[in-house]
Each structure stands twice: as structure tokens, then as C-alpha cells.
KESE-233091 format. One record per residue: residue number from 0; residue in one letter; x, y, z of N, C-alpha, C in turn. Coordinates in nm, 2 decimals. Example, Ala and Ser with C-alpha at 12.3 -4.5 7.8 and 13.67 -1.06 7.14 Angstrom:
BEGIN
  nr rest    nc1    nc2    nc3   cac1   cac2   cac3    cc1    cc2    cc3
   0    A   1.32  -0.57   0.78   1.23  -0.45   0.78   1.32  -0.33   0.78
   1    S   1.28  -0.22   0.71   1.37  -0.11   0.71   1.29   0.00   0.79
END
This chain:
BEGIN
  nr rest    nc1    nc2    nc3   cac1   cac2   cac3    cc1    cc2    cc3
   0    M  -2.59   2.75  -5.27  -2.49   2.78  -5.17  -2.42   2.91  -5.22
   1    T  -2.38   2.98  -5.12  -2.29   3.10  -5.16  -2.16   3.08  -5.12
   2    A  -2.07   3.16  -5.17  -1.93   3.15  -5.15  -1.90   3.16  -5.00
   3    D  -1.96   3.25  -4.94  -1.94   3.25  -4.79  -1.97   3.12  -4.71
   4    T  -2.07   3.06  -4.76  -2.11   2.93  -4.69  -2.00   2.82  -4.73
   5    H  -1.95   2.82  -4.85  -1.86   2.72  -4.88  -1.71   2.75  -4.81
   6    A  -1.69   2.88  -4.80  -1.56   2.92  -4.73  -1.58   2.88  -4.58
   7    D  -1.70   2.90  -4.52  -1.71   2.86  -4.38  -1.71   2.71  -4.37
   8    M  -1.76   2.64  -4.46  -1.76   2.50  -4.46  -1.61   2.44  -4.47
   9    H  -1.53   2.50  -4.56  -1.39   2.46  -4.57  -1.32   2.49  -4.44
  10    A  -1.35   2.61  -4.38  -1.28   2.64  -4.26  -1.32   2.54  -4.13
  11    E  -1.45   2.51  -4.14  -1.48   2.41  -4.04  -1.42   2.28  -4.05
  12    H  -1.40   2.24  -4.17  -1.34   2.11  -4.21  -1.20   2.11  -4.17
  13    R  -1.12   2.22  -4.20  -0.99   2.23  -4.16  -0.97   2.22  -4.01
  14    Q  -1.06   2.29  -3.94  -1.06   2.28  -3.79  -1.08   2.14  -3.75
  15    W  -1.18   2.07  -3.81  -1.21   1.93  -3.77  -1.09   1.84  -3.79
  16    A  -1.03   1.86  -3.91  -0.92   1.78  -3.95  -0.80   1.81  -3.84
  17    G  -0.79   1.93  -3.80  -0.68   1.96  -3.69  -0.73   1.88  -3.57
  18    D  -0.86   1.89  -3.53  -0.89   1.82  -3.41  -0.87   1.68  -3.43
  19    I  -0.91   1.61  -3.54  -0.89   1.47  -3.56  -0.73   1.44  -3.54
  20    S  -0.65   1.52  -3.59  -0.50   1.50  -3.59  -0.45   1.50  -3.44
  21    L  -0.50   1.59  -3.37  -0.47   1.60  -3.22  -0.53   1.47  -3.15
  22    W  -0.66   1.43  -3.17  -0.71   1.31  -3.13  -0.63   1.18  -3.15
  23    Q  -0.58   1.17  -3.28  -0.50   1.07  -3.31  -0.36   1.05  -3.24
  24    D  -0.31   1.17  -3.21  -0.19   1.19  -3.13  -0.22   1.16  -2.99
  25    D  -0.33   1.19  -2.94  -0.36   1.15  -2.80  -0.38   1.00  -2.80
  26    I  -0.45   0.94  -2.89  -0.47   0.80  -2.89  -0.34   0.72  -2.90
  27    D  -0.25   0.77  -2.98  -0.12   0.70  -2.99  -0.04   0.71  -2.85
  28    I  -0.05   0.81  -2.79   0.01   0.83  -2.66  -0.06   0.73  -2.56
  29    W  -0.19   0.73  -2.56  -0.27   0.65  -2.45  -0.25   0.50  -2.48
  30    Q  -0.23   0.46  -2.62  -0.21   0.32  -2.65  -0.08   0.28  -2.59
  31    K   0.03   0.36  -2.60   0.15   0.33  -2.55   0.16   0.33  -2.39
  32    E   0.08   0.43  -2.34   0.08   0.42  -2.18   0.01   0.30  -2.14
  33    L  -0.11   0.26  -2.21  -0.18   0.14  -2.17  -0.10   0.01  -2.19
  34    H  -0.02   0.01  -2.29   0.07  -0.10  -2.32   0.18  -0.12  -2.20
  35    R   0.23   0.00  -2.16   0.33   0.00  -2.04   0.24  -0.06  -1.92
  36    A   0.13  -0.01  -1.91   0.05  -0.04  -1.78   0.02  -0.20  -1.78
  37    I  -0.02  -0.25  -1.89  -0.05  -0.39  -1.90   0.08  -0.48  -1.87
  38    A   0.20  -0.42  -1.93   0.34  -0.48  -1.90   0.37  -0.48  -1.75
  39    G   0.32  -0.38  -1.68   0.34  -0.36  -1.54   0.25  -0.44  -1.44
  40    L   0.16  -0.50  -1.50   0.06  -0.60  -1.41   0.14  -0.70  -1.35
  41    T   0.24  -0.75  -1.40   0.33  -0.85  -1.33   0.39  -0.79  -1.21
  42    R   0.44  -0.68  -1.23   0.52  -0.60  -1.12   0.40  -0.57  -1.01
  43    L   0.28  -0.52  -1.05   0.18  -0.49  -0.94   0.15  -0.62  -0.88
  44    E   0.14  -0.74  -0.94   0.11  -0.86  -0.85   0.22  -0.89  -0.78
  45    T   0.35  -0.87  -0.81   0.46  -0.89  -0.72   0.46  -0.81  -0.60
  46    V   0.43  -0.68  -0.62   0.43  -0.59  -0.52   0.32  -0.63  -0.41
  47    L   0.20  -0.66  -0.47   0.09  -0.70  -0.38   0.13  -0.83  -0.30
  48    R   0.18  -0.92  -0.36   0.23  -1.04  -0.29   0.33  -1.02  -0.19
  49    E   0.43  -0.94  -0.22   0.53  -0.89  -0.13   0.47  -0.83   0.00
  50    H   0.38  -0.75  -0.02   0.31  -0.68   0.08   0.24  -0.78   0.18
  51    Q   0.17  -0.87   0.11   0.10  -0.98   0.19   0.20  -1.06   0.27
  52    V   0.32  -1.09   0.22   0.42  -1.16   0.30   0.47  -1.07   0.41
  53    A   0.49  -0.95   0.38   0.54  -0.86   0.50   0.43  -0.84   0.60
  54    L   0.30  -0.84   0.56   0.19  -0.83   0.65   0.17  -0.95   0.74
  55    D   0.19  -1.07   0.67   0.18  -1.20   0.75   0.29  -1.21   0.85
  56    T   0.41  -1.17   0.81   0.52  -1.18   0.89   0.51  -1.08   1.02
  57    H   0.47  -0.96   0.98   0.43  -0.87   1.09   0.33  -0.92   1.19
  58    A   0.23  -0.99   1.13   0.12  -1.05   1.23   0.19  -1.16   1.32
  59    E   0.28  -1.23   1.25   0.34  -1.34   1.34   0.43  -1.28   1.45
  60    T   0.51  -1.16   1.41   0.60  -1.09   1.50   0.51  -1.03   1.62
  61    V   0.39  -0.97   1.58   0.32  -0.92   1.69   0.27  -1.02   1.78
  62    S   0.22  -1.13   1.72   0.17  -1.24   1.81   0.28  -1.29   1.91
  63    A   0.40  -1.31   1.85   0.51  -1.36   1.94   0.54  -1.25   2.04
  64    H   0.53  -1.13   2.01   0.56  -1.02   2.10   0.45  -1.02   2.22
  65    E   0.33  -1.05   2.18   0.22  -1.06   2.28   0.24  -1.17   2.38
  66    Q   0.28  -1.29   2.31   0.32  -1.41   2.40   0.43  -1.38   2.50
  67    T   0.52  -1.31   2.46   0.64  -1.28   2.55   0.59  -1.18   2.66
  68    L   0.51  -1.09   2.63   0.45  -0.99   2.72   0.36  -1.08   2.83
  69    R   0.29  -1.17   2.78   0.20  -1.25   2.87   0.28  -1.33   2.97
  70    R   0.40  -1.40   2.91   0.48  -1.47   3.00   0.55  -1.38   3.11
  71    H   0.58  -1.26   3.07   0.64  -1.17   3.17   0.55  -1.13   3.27
  72    E   0.42  -1.09   3.23   0.32  -1.06   3.31   0.29  -1.17   3.42
  73    H   0.28  -1.29   3.37   0.25  -1.41   3.44   0.37  -1.44   3.55
  74    T   0.49  -1.42   3.51   0.61  -1.43   3.60   0.60  -1.31   3.71
  75    L   0.56  -1.19   3.67   0.55  -1.09   3.77   0.43  -1.12   3.86
  76    A   0.32  -1.17   3.81   0.20  -1.20   3.90   0.24  -1.31   4.00
  77    E   0.31  -1.41   3.94   0.36  -1.53   4.02   0.45  -1.47   4.15
  78    F   0.54  -1.38   4.11   0.64  -1.33   4.22   0.57  -1.26   4.32
  79    E   0.47  -1.17   4.26   0.40  -1.09   4.37   0.30  -1.17   4.45
  80    G   0.26  -1.28   4.40   0.18  -1.38   4.48   0.27  -1.47   4.57
  81    G   0.40  -1.45   4.58   0.48  -1.53   4.67   0.53  -1.66   4.61
  82    G   0.50  -1.67   4.47   0.54  -1.80   4.42   0.69  -1.81   4.38
  83    P   0.74  -1.91   4.32   0.88  -1.93   4.29   0.94  -1.87   4.17
  84    A   0.91  -1.75   4.14   0.93  -1.68   4.02   1.06  -1.60   4.04
  85    G   1.13  -1.61   4.14   1.24  -1.52   4.18   1.34  -1.51   4.07
  86    N   1.40  -1.64   4.04   1.51  -1.64   3.93   1.46  -1.60   3.80
  87    R   1.36  -1.63   3.77   1.29  -1.60   3.63   1.28  -1.44   3.63
  88    L   1.24  -1.40   3.74   1.20  -1.24   3.75   1.33  -1.16   3.73
  89    L   1.44  -1.21   3.80   1.57  -1.15   3.79   1.62  -1.16   3.65
  90    T   1.61  -1.27   3.58   1.65  -1.27   3.45   1.57  -1.19   3.35
  91    M   1.44  -1.18   3.38   1.35  -1.10   3.30   1.38  -0.95   3.33
  92    A   1.41  -0.91   3.44   1.45  -0.78   3.47   1.57  -0.73   3.40
  93    K   1.67  -0.82   3.40   1.80  -0.79   3.33   1.77  -0.77   3.17
  94    A   1.67  -0.84   3.12   1.64  -0.83   2.98   1.53  -0.72   2.95
  95    H   1.48  -0.66   3.05   1.38  -0.57   3.02   1.41  -0.45   2.92
  96    N   1.53  -0.39   2.94   1.57  -0.29   2.85   1.56  -0.34   2.71
  97    Q   1.62  -0.46   2.69   1.61  -0.52   2.55   1.46  -0.53   2.49
  98    E   1.39  -0.58   2.60   1.24  -0.59   2.55   1.18  -0.45   2.51
  99    D   1.21  -0.35   2.59   1.17  -0.22   2.56   1.21  -0.17   2.42
 100    A   1.33  -0.21   2.39   1.38  -0.17   2.26   1.33  -0.25   2.15
 101    R   1.29  -0.38   2.18   1.22  -0.45   2.06   1.08  -0.40   2.06
 102    H   1.02  -0.37   2.16   0.88  -0.30   2.16   0.89  -0.18   2.07
 103    A   0.98  -0.09   2.09   0.99   0.04   2.01   1.01  -0.01   1.86
 104    Q   1.09  -0.10   1.83   1.11  -0.14   1.70   0.98  -0.20   1.64
 105    Q   0.91  -0.27   1.73   0.79  -0.33   1.67   0.67  -0.21   1.64
 106    R   0.69  -0.11   1.73   0.58   0.01   1.70   0.63   0.08   1.58
 107    A   0.76   0.10   1.55   0.80   0.16   1.43   0.76   0.08   1.30
 108    A   0.79  -0.05   1.32   0.75  -0.15   1.20   0.60  -0.14   1.18
 109    H   0.53  -0.14   1.28   0.38  -0.13   1.27   0.34   0.00   1.20
 110    E   0.39   0.11   1.25   0.36   0.24   1.19   0.40   0.24   1.03
 111    H   0.51   0.18   1.00   0.55   0.18   0.87   0.46   0.09   0.78
 112    I   0.42  -0.02   0.82   0.33  -0.11   0.75   0.19  -0.05   0.74
 113    K   0.15   0.02   0.84   0.02   0.09   0.84   0.01   0.20   0.74
 114    K   0.12   0.28   0.74   0.13   0.38   0.62   0.13   0.33   0.49
 115    H   0.20   0.22   0.47   0.21   0.15   0.34   0.08   0.09   0.31
 116    Q   0.01   0.03   0.40  -0.13  -0.04   0.38  -0.23   0.06   0.34
 117    R  -0.23   0.17   0.41  -0.32   0.28   0.39  -0.30   0.34   0.25
 118    T  -0.18   0.36   0.22  -0.15   0.43   0.08  -0.19   0.33  -0.02
 119    L  -0.14   0.20   0.00  -0.18   0.09  -0.11  -0.33   0.09  -0.13
 120    M  -0.39   0.08  -0.03  -0.55   0.05  -0.03  -0.62   0.18  -0.09
 121    A  -0.57   0.29  -0.05  -0.64   0.42  -0.11  -0.61   0.43  -0.26
 122    Q  -0.49   0.39  -0.30  -0.47   0.40  -0.45  -0.54   0.28  -0.52
 123    W  -0.55   0.17  -0.45  -0.62   0.05  -0.51  -0.77   0.09  -0.52
 124    S  -0.82   0.15  -0.43  -0.96   0.18  -0.42  -0.99   0.28  -0.54
 125    L  -0.91   0.38  -0.54  -0.92   0.49  -0.65  -0.92   0.42  -0.80
 126    L  -0.82   0.33  -0.81  -0.81   0.25  -0.94  -0.94   0.18  -0.96
 127    L  -0.99   0.11  -0.86  -1.11   0.03  -0.89  -1.23   0.12  -0.92
 128    K  -1.24   0.23  -0.85  -1.34   0.33  -0.88  -1.34   0.38  -1.01
 129    T  -1.21   0.42  -1.05  -1.20   0.46  -1.19  -1.23   0.37  -1.29
 130    L  -1.18   0.24  -1.26  -1.22   0.14  -1.36  -1.37   0.11  -1.38
 131    G  -1.44   0.12  -1.28  -1.59   0.11  -1.27  -1.66   0.21  -1.34
 132    E  -1.60   0.33  -1.36  -1.66   0.44  -1.42  -1.69   0.41  -1.58
 133    P  -1.79   0.43  -1.63  -1.82   0.41  -1.79  -1.72   0.50  -1.87
 134    L  -1.69   0.45  -1.98  -1.60   0.53  -2.07  -1.68   0.63  -2.15
END
């Protein structure tokens, strides 16, 4: 071996040692990040369960809103057909503005949940895709 070869090998070894030092720093950071992520699993489960409760509640509210609409439509049809719905129709007409406001609130709630659901599922899908990739 010549001196140049030895010098080149020493230079490469110093470069490699520098690389290894940087890799060890990265690994230390990644291990801390992963530890925090694992600790956050409980929070993730809580958030998913809270979203499930919100979604179930929303479904019940939408169903109740639909039933109210059907009752109102039935009362209108009965009145238009000459049936005895006059008093109920008058009461319903007085409450119509309130029903309109409730419908607008329901629409806003639905849009909010839709946005949250789409964001949550997009992030979840990305996470699962990432986890499925080989290391």
C-alpha cells in the first residue's frame, strides 16, 4: 500500500464516522418521537371514539329531523285533501320559522362533521398506507 492509499482510507473512515454520528443523532430523535407517538395512542383512541359518538348523535338528530319533516308533510297533505288538519297546520305554520332555523343548524352541523370525517379518514388512510410500506 502507498501512503496516498492509506491517507485516502483514513479520510474515508473519518467521513464514515461522521456519517455514523449523524445517523445515531437521527436515531435518538426518532426514538423519542416514536415514544411520544406510542404515548399518544390513548389520545388517538379517545379522539376516534369521541368522533364516533358525535357521528352517532348526528345520525339520530338527522333521523329525528326527517321524522318531523314527514309529520309536517303529512299534515299539509291532510289539510290539502280536506281533512281535519286545520289546527295542527296553524300550529305548524307558526313554528315553521323555528323549523327553518333548526334545519339551517342541522345543515351547518352536517357540513362540520363531513369536513372532520373527510380529514380524519384521509389522515388515517395515509397513516395506514405509510405503515404498510416496507422499512
